[in-house]
VOMITOR-428018 format. One record per residue (C-alpha): x, y, z. Coordinates in steps of 0.1 Angstrom, whole numbers. Layout:
BEGIN
c1=X, c2=Y, c3=Z;
...
// end
This chain:
BEGIN
c1=-86, c2=122, c3=-262;
c1=-76, c2=156, c3=-249;
c1=-95, c2=183, c3=-230;
c1=-86, c2=215, c3=-212;
c1=-116, c2=216, c3=-188;
c1=-136, c2=184, c3=-192;
c1=-130, c2=147, c3=-198;
c1=-101, c2=138, c3=-222;
c1=-117, c2=104, c3=-232;
c1=-151, c2=92, c3=-223;
c1=-174, c2=63, c3=-231;
c1=-206, c2=47, c3=-218;
c1=-221, c2=14, c3=-227;
c1=-250, c2=-9, c3=-215;
c1=-238, c2=-42, c3=-228;
c1=-202, c2=-37, c3=-241;
c1=-171, c2=-17, c3=-233;
c1=-175, c2=19, c3=-223;
c1=-141, c2=28, c3=-238;
c1=-122, c2=3, c3=-259;
c1=-89, c2=8, c3=-278;
c1=-62, c2=-14, c3=-293;
c1=-28, c2=-6, c3=-308;
c1=3, c2=-23, c3=-318;
c1=27, c2=6, c3=-314;
c1=14, c2=33, c3=-291;
c1=-13, c2=35, c3=-263;
c1=-45, c2=15, c3=-267;
c1=-65, c2=43, c3=-248;
c1=-50, c2=77, c3=-242;
c1=-67, c2=105, c3=-225;
c1=-56, c2=140, c3=-210;
c1=-75, c2=166, c3=-192;
c1=-64, c2=196, c3=-173;
c1=-95, c2=197, c3=-148;
c1=-116, c2=165, c3=-154;
c1=-108, c2=128, c3=-158;
c1=-81, c2=118, c3=-183;
c1=-100, c2=87, c3=-193;
c1=-136, c2=79, c3=-180;
c1=-156, c2=48, c3=-190;
c1=-189, c2=33, c3=-177;
c1=-201, c2=-1, c3=-185;
c1=-232, c2=-20, c3=-172;
c1=-223, c2=-57, c3=-183;
c1=-188, c2=-52, c3=-196;
c1=-156, c2=-32, c3=-190;
c1=-157, c2=4, c3=-182;
c1=-123, c2=11, c3=-198;
c1=-103, c2=-15, c3=-217;
c1=-73, c2=-11, c3=-238;
c1=-47, c2=-33, c3=-253;
c1=-13, c2=-25, c3=-268;
c1=17, c2=-45, c3=-280;
c1=45, c2=-21, c3=-274;
c1=31, c2=7, c3=-253;
c1=4, c2=14, c3=-226;
c1=-27, c2=-5, c3=-226;
c1=-46, c2=24, c3=-209;
c1=-29, c2=58, c3=-203;
c1=-44, c2=87, c3=-186;
c1=-32, c2=120, c3=-172;
c1=-50, c2=148, c3=-155;
c1=-41, c2=180, c3=-137;
c1=-71, c2=182, c3=-114;
c1=-90, c2=150, c3=-111;
c1=-85, c2=112, c3=-114;
c1=-63, c2=102, c3=-144;
c1=-81, c2=71, c3=-151;
c1=-117, c2=64, c3=-139;
c1=-137, c2=32, c3=-148;
c1=-169, c2=20, c3=-135;
c1=-188, c2=-12, c3=-144;
c1=-218, c2=-29, c3=-127;
c1=-209, c2=-65, c3=-134;
c1=-175, c2=-65, c3=-151;
c1=-141, c2=-48, c3=-147;
c1=-139, c2=-11, c3=-142;
c1=-105, c2=-7, c3=-160;
c1=-87, c2=-32, c3=-179;
c1=-54, c2=-27, c3=-197;
c1=-32, c2=-52, c3=-214;
c1=3, c2=-46, c3=-229;
c1=29, c2=-68, c3=-244;
c1=60, c2=-48, c3=-235;
c1=49, c2=-19, c3=-214;
c1=25, c2=-10, c3=-186;
c1=-10, c2=-24, c3=-188;
c1=-26, c2=6, c3=-170;
c1=-8, c2=39, c3=-160;
c1=-23, c2=70, c3=-146;
c1=-8, c2=102, c3=-132;
c1=-24, c2=132, c3=-116;
c1=-11, c2=165, c3=-103;
c1=-37, c2=170, c3=-77;
c1=-57, c2=139, c3=-73;
c1=-56, c2=100, c3=-76;
c1=-35, c2=85, c3=-105;
c1=-57, c2=55, c3=-105;
c1=-89, c2=50, c3=-84;
c1=-105, c2=17, c3=-77;
c1=-133, c2=8, c3=-52;
c1=-158, c2=-21, c3=-46;
c1=-187, c2=-24, c3=-22;
c1=-183, c2=-62, c3=-21;
c1=-169, c2=-78, c3=11;
c1=-154, c2=-106, c3=-9;
c1=-135, c2=-86, c3=-35;
c1=-107, c2=-61, c3=-37;
c1=-105, c2=-23, c3=-47;
c1=-73, c2=-35, c3=-66;
c1=-65, c2=-71, c3=-74;
c1=-32, c2=-85, c3=-88;
c1=-36, c2=-118, c3=-103;
c1=1, c2=-125, c3=-112;
c1=18, c2=-153, c3=-95;
c1=52, c2=-149, c3=-111;
c1=64, c2=-115, c3=-100;
c1=58, c2=-86, c3=-78;
c1=22, c2=-77, c3=-74;
c1=29, c2=-41, c3=-62;
c1=59, c2=-19, c3=-62;
c1=71, c2=15, c3=-50;
c1=100, c2=34, c3=-61;
c1=129, c2=27, c3=-35;
c1=166, c2=30, c3=-39;
c1=193, c2=44, c3=-17;
c1=204, c2=66, c3=-47;
c1=174, c2=88, c3=-42;
c1=173, c2=89, c3=-4;
c1=190, c2=112, c3=20;
c1=191, c2=116, c3=59;
c1=186, c2=77, c3=64;
c1=183, c2=66, c3=99;
c1=166, c2=38, c3=119;
c1=132, c2=44, c3=133;
c1=137, c2=53, c3=170;
c1=116, c2=37, c3=199;
c1=97, c2=13, c3=176;
c1=83, c2=-6, c3=206;
c1=70, c2=25, c3=222;
c1=54, c2=35, c3=189;
c1=37, c2=1, c3=185;
c1=24, c2=4, c3=220;
c1=8, c2=36, c3=212;
c1=-14, c2=20, c3=184;
c1=-44, c2=-3, c3=186;
c1=-59, c2=-28, c3=161;
c1=-97, c2=-28, c3=160;
c1=-126, c2=-45, c3=145;
c1=-152, c2=-22, c3=129;
c1=-182, c2=-19, c3=107;
c1=-180, c2=5, c3=79;
c1=-210, c2=29, c3=74;
c1=-234, c2=24, c3=46;
c1=-218, c2=50, c3=24;
c1=-186, c2=30, c3=25;
c1=-203, c2=-5, c3=20;
c1=-214, c2=-14, c3=55;
c1=-191, c2=-44, c3=58;
c1=-173, c2=-57, c3=89;
c1=-135, c2=-52, c3=88;
c1=-102, c2=-51, c3=107;
c1=-77, c2=-24, c3=107;
c1=-67, c2=10, c3=124;
c1=-83, c2=42, c3=130;
c1=-65, c2=67, c3=108;
c1=-66, c2=97, c3=133;
c1=-51, c2=76, c3=161;
c1=-24, c2=63, c3=138;
c1=-16, c2=98, c3=128;
c1=-9, c2=108, c3=164;
c1=20, c2=82, c3=164;
c1=31, c2=79, c3=127;
c1=19, c2=111, c3=109;
c1=39, c2=103, c3=78;
c1=15, c2=76, c3=67;
c1=-18, c2=94, c3=72;
c1=-35, c2=117, c3=46;
c1=-59, c2=143, c3=60;
c1=-87, c2=167, c3=47;
c1=-78, c2=203, c3=42;
c1=-87, c2=210, c3=78;
c1=-58, c2=188, c3=89;
c1=-80, c2=170, c3=115;
c1=-103, c2=145, c3=97;
c1=-82, c2=117, c3=80;
c1=-90, c2=105, c3=44;
c1=-68, c2=74, c3=48;
c1=-36, c2=58, c3=56;
c1=-9, c2=38, c3=39;
c1=-11, c2=3, c3=55;
c1=20, c2=-8, c3=37;
c1=42, c2=17, c3=55;
c1=35, c2=-1, c3=88;
c1=60, c2=-27, c3=76;
c1=92, c2=-8, c3=84;
c1=79, c2=0, c3=119;
c1=71, c2=-36, c3=125;
c1=105, c2=-47, c3=113;
c1=123, c2=-23, c3=137;
c1=100, c2=-35, c3=165;
c1=110, c2=-71, c3=158;
c1=147, c2=-61, c3=156;
c1=142, c2=-43, c3=190;
c1=128, c2=-74, c3=206;
c1=156, c2=-95, c3=193;
c1=182, c2=-72, c3=207;
c1=164, c2=-73, c3=241;
c1=164, c2=-111, c3=239;
c1=200, c2=-112, c3=229;
c1=211, c2=-90, c3=256;
c1=191, c2=-109, c3=282;
c1=204, c2=-142, c3=270;
c1=239, c2=-128, c3=270;
c1=236, c2=-116, c3=307;
c1=221, c2=-150, c3=317;
c1=250, c2=-168, c3=302;
c1=275, c2=-145, c3=320;
c1=256, c2=-150, c3=352;
c1=257, c2=-189, c3=348;
c1=294, c2=-188, c3=340;
c1=300, c2=-167, c3=372;
c1=279, c2=-191, c3=392;
c1=298, c2=-221, c3=378;
c1=331, c2=-205, c3=387;
c1=319, c2=-200, c3=422;
c1=308, c2=-235, c3=424;
c1=341, c2=-248, c3=413;
c1=358, c2=-227, c3=438;
c1=336, c2=-240, c3=466;
c1=341, c2=-275, c3=455;
c1=379, c2=-270, c3=453;
c1=379, c2=-254, c3=488;
c1=358, c2=-283, c3=502;
c1=382, c2=-307, c3=487;
c1=410, c2=-292, c3=504;
c1=393, c2=-291, c3=538;
c1=385, c2=-328, c3=536;
c1=422, c2=-335, c3=527;
// end
């Protein structure tokens, strides 16, 4: 499906797939839009979007101005993609989410990876593509500037009890991992995964402090042992 101003591919169903496609050599479901959703599907009792492919993308969507792939289902999977030799689901967008998932259930995930044999989530990362590499400075001070909190979501966001951070507070310490509204004040969200490098450097800093303290103590013990030996030697000479 292709569209310049609306949805590239759209489907809706009460008891079956909203959008279903199958292919052996190209994308099972493909949609492109300049301003709307690349692929949109709604299903009440089945998948919103489902695509399968043997040698290409199960579901592929691209959009210039909205979500590339959007799927909604009341009782089943919002977006399902299966591929034998390529990506199950791929979405890209110039100005919005590539792939969006959400749930109001406290016992389920916005995104769920069921694989047990490989990496569930990956980001592009290689020294070949990075410049100006340096260690994170003052990681312990940065950690001290954060607070972990319990909180309850408002009804619009599910009303569930949860644990995490306040994005605006995190942005004051680590602005690189927080996304803001256009006003630059109110946060939209934060990337929790990018807390990991800071935690690693904080642990390294603690280890360095421990190693230095241990080394200083060992040096002090050796000095005390030397003084004790000197005193024992002097005492022995006096007794003789």
